[in-house]
C-alpha positions in Angstrom: -61.0 264.5 177.7 -61.7 268.2 177.3 -59.4 268.3 174.2 -61.2 265.5 172.6 -64.6 267.1 173.2 -63.2 270.4 171.9 -61.9 268.6 168.8 -65.2 266.9 168.1 -67.3 270.1 168.6 -65.1 272.1 166.2 -65.6 269.6 163.3 -67.3 271.2 160.3 -70.5 269.1 160.7 -71.0 270.3 164.3 -70.1 273.9 163.4 -72.8 273.8 160.7 -75.3 271.9 162.8 -74.4 272.6 166.4 -75.9 270.7 169.4 -79.1 272.2 170.8 -79.5 272.6 174.5 -83.0 273.1 176.1 -82.9 275.1 179.3 -86.2 274.9 181.1 -86.2 277.3 184.0 -83.3 279.3 182.6 -82.8 281.9 185.3 -79.2 282.5 186.3 -76.1 281.2 184.7 -75.1 278.4 182.4 -75.5 274.9 184.0 -72.0 273.9 185.1 -72.3 270.6 183.2 -72.8 272.6 180.0 -69.9 275.0 180.3 -67.5 272.9 178.1 -70.0 272.6 175.2 -72.0 275.9 175.5 -69.8 278.0 173.2 -70.4 275.4 170.5 -74.1 275.0 171.1 -77.4 276.7 170.4 -79.5 277.1 173.6 -83.3 277.4 173.6 -84.0 279.0 177.1 -87.4 279.1 178.7 -88.3 280.9 182.0 -91.6 282.2 183.2 -90.0 284.4 185.8 -88.4 287.4 184.0 -86.7 288.9 187.1 -83.4 287.1 186.4 -84.0 286.2 182.8 -82.2 289.1 181.2 -79.3 287.2 179.6 -77.9 289.1 176.6 -78.1 287.2 173.3 -74.6 288.5 172.5 -73.0 287.8 175.9 -74.6 284.5 176.8 -71.7 282.1 176.5 -73.5 280.1 173.8 -72.9 280.1 170.1 -76.5 281.3 169.8 -79.3 281.6 172.3 -83.1 282.0 171.9 -84.7 283.5 175.0 -88.3 282.6 175.5 -90.1 284.2 178.5 -92.8 281.6 178.9 -93.8 278.6 181.0 -93.3 275.1 179.8 -96.0 272.7 181.0 -97.3 269.3 180.2 -100.9 270.6 180.7 -103.0 272.2 177.9 -104.6 274.7 180.2 -105.4 278.2 178.9 -103.8 279.7 182.0 -101.4 278.5 184.6 -101.1 279.8 188.2 -97.4 280.7 188.8 -95.8 281.5 192.1 -93.2 284.2 192.2 -90.9 283.5 195.1 -88.3 285.6 197.0 -85.7 284.0 194.6 -86.5 284.0 190.9 -84.6 280.6 190.8 -87.3 279.1 193.0 -90.5 280.4 191.3 -92.7 277.6 190.0 -96.2 276.5 189.0 -96.0 274.2 192.0 -96.7 275.8 195.4 -93.7 275.5 197.7 -94.0 272.9 200.5 -93.1 275.3 203.3 -93.5 272.8 206.0 -90.9 270.6 204.4 -88.6 273.5 203.7 -88.7 275.3 207.1 -85.8 273.4 208.6 -83.4 274.4 205.8 -81.5 277.7 205.9 -82.6 278.6 202.4 -86.3 278.2 203.1 -86.8 282.0 202.8 -85.9 281.8 199.1 -89.2 279.9 198.5 -91.5 282.4 200.2 -94.2 283.3 197.7 -94.2 287.0 197.1 -96.8 287.1 194.3 -99.1 284.8 192.4 -99.7 285.5 188.8 -101.6 283.7 185.9 -99.7 282.9 182.8 -101.2 282.3 179.3 
């Protein structure tokens, strides 16, 4: 199957107009499901927490990547409260439900360290 996907993604039409992947909350590495197609794809990556959002545009694993340090929301508010947690991968505009997380070993990753407002 991988050879077939590779063959399709290296056709002229997909080299000229590659697939576009949207990564909302793009801290960290390439999603495992995307690894096979990433090198043939353009990625538009959004993350409001810049602490682990320093992917290099030349060493990203994608054909091309556009890094956008911004929040994506369905609301049209002028500002959004954003909770920076112990792990940048857990930061969110939603406050963590600590009472639901406390029994899990990774609950400390969701501890809010700072609250900021984003435009």
